[in-house]
C-alpha positions in Angstrom: 84.9 132.1 86.2 84.4 128.6 85.0 85.7 125.7 87.1 86.0 122.0 86.2 85.5 120.0 89.4 87.2 116.6 89.4 88.5 114.2 92.0 89.9 110.8 92.8 92.2 110.4 89.8 93.9 107.5 91.5 96.8 107.5 89.1 98.6 104.1 89.2 95.6 102.1 90.3 95.1 98.6 88.9 91.8 97.0 87.9 91.8 93.3 89.0 95.6 93.2 88.3 95.5 95.2 85.0 97.1 98.6 84.6 94.8 101.5 84.1 97.4 104.0 82.9 96.6 103.7 79.2 92.9 104.2 79.9 93.6 107.2 82.2 95.7 108.7 79.4 92.7 108.6 77.1 90.5 110.3 79.7 93.1 113.0 80.5 93.6 113.8 76.8 89.8 114.3 76.6 89.8 116.4 79.7 92.5 118.7 78.4 90.5 119.1 75.1 87.3 119.8 77.1 89.1 122.4 79.2 90.2 124.2 76.0 86.8 123.9 74.3 84.8 125.0 77.3 87.1 127.8 78.2 87.7 126.5 81.7 89.7 128.8 84.0 90.5 126.5 86.9 90.6 122.7 87.3 90.2 121.5 90.8 91.2 118.0 92.0 89.6 117.1 95.4 92.1 114.6 96.6 93.4 111.1 95.8 95.6 112.3 92.9 97.6 109.1 93.2 96.4 105.7 94.2 99.4 105.0 96.4 101.5 106.9 98.9 104.5 105.7 96.9 103.5 106.2 93.3 105.5 104.6 90.5 107.7 106.6 88.2 105.1 106.0 85.4 102.4 107.5 87.6 104.4 110.5 88.5 105.3 111.1 84.8 101.6 110.9 83.9 100.7 113.5 86.5 103.3 115.8 85.1 102.0 115.3 81.6 98.3 116.0 82.5 99.2 119.1 84.6 101.3 120.5 81.7 98.5 119.8 79.3 95.9 121.5 81.4 98.1 124.6 81.8 98.7 124.7 78.0 94.9 124.5 77.5 94.6 127.7 79.5 93.5 126.5 83.0 95.2 126.8 86.3 95.0 123.8 88.7 94.2 123.6 92.4 94.7 120.1 94.0 94.5 118.7 97.5 95.6 115.4 98.9 93.4 112.5 99.8 93.7 109.4 102.0 95.5 107.5 99.2 98.1 110.2 98.7 101.2 110.9 100.7 100.7 114.5 101.6 104.4 115.0 101.9 105.3 113.5 98.6 102.4 115.1 96.7 103.3 118.5 98.1 107.1 118.2 97.9 107.4 120.6 94.9 104.4 122.7 95.6 106.3 126.0 95.7 107.8 125.3 92.2 104.5 124.1 90.8 102.7 127.3 92.1 105.0 129.4 90.0 103.7 127.5 87.0 100.0 127.9 87.9 99.5 124.6 89.6 98.6 124.9 93.3 99.0 121.8 95.5 97.7 122.2 99.0 98.4 119.2 101.3 99.0 120.7 104.8 96.3 121.4 107.4 98.3 124.5 108.3 97.4 125.9 104.8 93.6 125.4 105.1 93.1 129.2 105.9 95.6 130.2 103.2 93.6 130.2 100.0 94.8 130.2 96.5 93.3 133.4 95.1 92.6 133.6 91.3 91.0 136.7 89.9 88.4 137.1 87.1 86.5 140.1 85.7 84.3 140.2 88.8 87.2 140.1 91.3 88.9 137.5 93.4 87.9 133.8 94.0 89.5 132.2 97.0 90.1 128.4 96.8 90.5 126.7 100.1 91.9 123.2 99.9 91.1 120.8 102.8 93.1 117.6 102.6 91.9 114.3 104.1 91.9 114.9 107.8 92.8 112.3 110.4 91.2 113.4 113.6 93.9 111.7 115.8 96.5 113.9 114.1 94.4 117.0 114.1 94.2 116.9 117.9 97.9 117.7 118.0 97.5 120.2 115.1 94.6 122.1 116.7 95.0 121.6 120.5 92.8 124.5 121.3 89.8 123.4 119.2 86.8 121.5 120.4 87.4 117.8 121.1 88.5 116.1 117.9 86.8 112.7 118.1 85.8 112.2 114.5 86.4 113.4 111.0 83.2 115.3 111.2 84.7 117.2 114.1 87.8 117.9 112.1 85.9 119.1 109.1 83.7 121.4 111.2 86.8 123.1 112.6 88.4 123.3 109.2 85.3 125.0 107.8 85.3 127.4 110.8 88.8 128.4 109.8 87.8 128.8 106.1 84.7 131.0 107.0 86.7 133.1 109.4 89.4 133.8 106.7 86.8 134.3 103.9 85.0 136.9 106.0 88.1 139.0 106.2 88.5 139.0 102.4 86.5 140.4 99.5 85.4 138.0 96.9 83.9 134.6 96.4 85.0 131.3 97.8 85.4 127.7 96.8 86.4 124.8 99.1 87.9 121.5 98.1 87.3 118.7 100.7 88.2 115.0 100.6 85.7 113.4 102.9 82.5 111.3 103.2 79.4 113.5 103.5 76.0 112.4 104.7 73.7 111.5 101.8 76.4 110.1 99.5 75.8 106.5 100.5 74.1 105.7 97.1 77.3 106.6 95.3 79.5 104.2 97.3 80.6 101.2 95.3 82.3 97.9 96.1 85.7 99.4 95.5 85.2 101.7 98.5 83.1 99.9 101.0 86.1 98.6 103.0 87.4 102.1 103.3 84.2 103.9 104.1 82.5 101.2 106.2 83.5 102.6 109.6 84.0 106.3 108.6 81.8 108.8 110.3 79.8 111.1 108.0 80.1 114.9 107.7 76.8 116.8 107.4 76.0 118.9 104.4 75.5 122.1 106.4 79.1 121.9 107.5 79.9 123.5 104.1 77.6 126.5 104.4 79.1 129.9 103.8 81.0 129.1 100.6 79.9 129.6 97.0 80.8 126.0 96.0 82.1 122.9 97.8 84.0 120.5 95.4 84.0 117.1 97.2 86.1 114.1 96.6 86.4 110.6 98.2 83.3 109.0 96.7 83.7 107.5 93.2 80.2 108.4 91.9 78.7 111.6 90.7 76.4 113.0 93.4 74.6 116.3 94.1 74.0 116.8 97.8 73.0 120.4 97.4 73.2 122.6 94.4 76.5 124.0 95.7 77.8 120.8 97.4 78.7 118.1 94.9 80.9 115.0 94.3 82.4 114.6 90.8 83.5 111.0 91.2 86.4 109.1 89.7 87.5 109.4 86.0 87.5 105.7 85.5 85.3 102.8 86.7 87.3 101.0 89.5 84.7 98.3 90.3 82.2 96.3 88.3 79.5 97.7 90.6 80.2 101.1 88.9 79.3 99.7 85.4 77.1 102.2 83.4 77.7 105.1 85.8 78.8 108.4 84.2 82.4 109.5 84.3 83.4 113.1 84.1 83.3 116.3 86.1 81.2 119.3 87.0 81.5 122.5 85.0 80.8 125.1 87.6 80.2 128.8 86.8 80.6 131.7 89.2 79.3 135.1 88.4 79.7 138.4 90.3 77.4 137.1 93.1 78.8 133.6 93.5 77.4 130.2 92.3 75.7 130.6 88.9 75.1 127.0 88.0 76.7 123.6 87.2 76.5 121.3 84.3 77.8 117.8 83.9 80.7 117.2 81.5 80.9 113.6 80.2 84.4 112.2 79.7 85.0 109.0 77.7 84.9 105.5 79.2 87.9 103.8 77.4 86.8 100.3 78.2 83.2 99.7 79.4 82.3 97.1 82.0 79.8 94.2 81.6 78.8 91.3 83.7 77.8 88.1 82.0 75.9 85.2 83.6 75.4 81.8 82.2 77.0 78.4 81.5 80.5 78.5 80.1 79.2 77.0 76.8 76.7 79.8 76.5 79.2 82.6 77.2 81.6 81.2 74.7 79.1 80.7 71.9 76.3 83.2 72.2 76.5 85.7 69.3 74.7 88.3 71.4 78.0 88.8 73.3 80.1 89.6 70.2 79.8 93.4 70.9 81.5 92.9 74.3 84.8 91.7 72.9 86.7 94.8 74.1 84.8 95.3 77.4 86.0 94.5 80.9 84.1 91.3 81.7 83.0 89.9 85.0 81.7 86.4 84.3 79.4 84.4 86.6 79.3 80.7 85.6 76.1 78.9 86.4 77.3 75.4 85.4 76.5 72.9 88.2 80.1 71.8 88.1 83.0 74.3 87.9 84.3 74.0 84.3 87.9 73.2 83.8 90.2 76.0 82.6 87.3 78.4 82.4 89.3 81.7 82.7 91.6 80.8 79.8 88.7 79.8 77.6 86.8 83.0 78.4 89.8 85.2 77.8 90.2 83.6 74.4 86.8 85.2 73.5 87.0 88.2 75.9 90.6 89.3 76.2 89.8 91.6 79.1 87.8 89.1 81.2 89.0 90.2 84.7 86.8 88.4 87.2 85.3 85.0 87.4 82.8 83.6 89.9 81.0 80.2 90.1 77.4 80.3 91.2 75.7 77.0 90.2 72.2 77.2 89.0 71.3 74.2 91.1 72.7 73.5 94.6 72.9 69.9 95.7 70.8 69.5 98.9 72.7 68.5 102.0 72.0 64.8 102.6 72.5 65.1 106.3 75.0 62.3 106.4 77.7 62.8 109.1 81.4 62.3 108.3 81.5 59.1 110.4 78.6 57.6 108.4 80.1 58.8 105.1 83.4 56.8 105.7 82.1 53.8 107.5 82.7 50.5 105.7 83.8 52.1 102.4 86.7 51.1 100.2 89.3 53.7 99.2 87.7 54.1 95.8 84.3 54.6 97.4 85.7 57.1 99.9 87.2 59.3 97.2 84.1 59.0 95.1 81.9 60.2 98.0 84.3 63.1 98.7 84.2 64.2 95.1 80.5 64.0 94.9 80.1 66.2 98.0 82.6 68.9 97.0 81.4 69.0 93.3 77.8 70.0 94.0 76.4 66.4 93.9 78.1 65.4 90.7 79.6 61.9 90.9 82.7 60.6 89.2 82.1 59.5 85.6 83.4 56.2 84.2 86.7 57.7 83.0 87.4 59.3 86.4 86.5 56.1 88.2 89.0 54.1 86.0 91.7 56.7 86.6 91.1 56.6 90.4 91.1 52.8 90.4 94.4 52.7 88.5 96.0 55.2 90.9 94.9 53.4 94.0 96.0 50.1 92.6 99.4 51.5 91.7 99.8 53.0 95.2 98.8 49.7 96.9 101.3 47.7 94.7 104.1 50.1 95.5 103.3 49.8 99.2 103.5 46.0 99.0 106.9 46.1 97.2 108.2 48.5 99.9 
C-alpha cells in the first residue's frame, strides 16, 4: 500500500491579508496529479484541514473539489481534525463522505474505531487522533490516569490504539495532530504563539504502529523513520522561506513500514526578504527576478521614507511586509524632557521633538518654513479670537 502523508492544509488562511486560495488550488491540482502518477492508495490529512472553525463558503467548496479530485485519481482519503478546525463542522457529513471513500474522524470516541483499507497483503487500520484538549479529555476518559497535559491525553489515546490493534490482524497507521519532542527546529514564526506553552509528546508514545503521520508543525521533520511530520502545503510565514513543501510517500509491505520518500509539491509564489535603502530596493536590477515573489522588505534608511509601501508595491506587487531598521541609530543624548523644553520657542520645541523621533534627523529648511508658517497662522488666529 502506498500512502501520501499530508497535514495542515489550512484552507482559507490569509498571508498578511492576502488570500491563499488560488495558491492552494495550484498545490492541490499538483497533489491530485501526483497521486495519480505515483499510484497512491490512501491520502492522509493529519489535522487542520481548515484554518478557521467557521470556514468560508469558498473554503468549503475548495475542500469538496480537492477531495473529489483525489478520489477520481484513485485514492481514498483519511482525515482528522486539528486545533484550527471545528471538529463538529468538519465531521458533520462524515457518514455520507465515508460512503464515497473519504473518511473524516473528529471524535475522541472514534480513536479505537479504525478505518480499515485492504491491499494485497491484507488489512491496514488507520487510527485518527484529533487534536486533544486535556481539560475536555478528563470528562471523556474519567477512568484514565490524571489528564494534566496533552502528553497525558496522547499516551492514553495510543493505549487505546494499541489495545484495539492487538485484537486485529494487519498493519496500523496512526494520524495525530500534536507537538512531539524534537520538532522544535521546524517551528516557524507563524506558530510560535500557538506552541509556546504547549507541552511536548515524546516520540516513544507512538511505538507499536507501523507509521505515525503527524500534523501541527508546518515544516517537514523526521523524528524516527516511522514517525514524521509532513508540514503545510504552503509557506505561511517569511521564516519558512526556502523550506520544502510537499508530503511523504509512505510504502507498507506485508511486514509493515517499507520506506518513505519525499514528494515535492510546487511553491506557487516563493518568498524573499530584501534589506536595504528604499532607493536600492527600487532600482537594483538584481531584484528583477523577484517581481512575482512574496516580499518582506527591511528598510535601512536612517529616516523612514514617505509612502514606502506604495512605492515598493509598484515594483513588487506582492510586497506584504515592511519593517524599518535604520542602519545607524542616533545615540541618546541623555537630555531630560525638562531640559529639552526649557526656554525654547514653539518652533524650537517642535524641531527638537522631530529630531528625537526621527533618529536624529533635524528638520530641513522647507520643513522649518512650513512649521514657522503654521505656528504664525495659529498665533494670528488666536489673537483675532
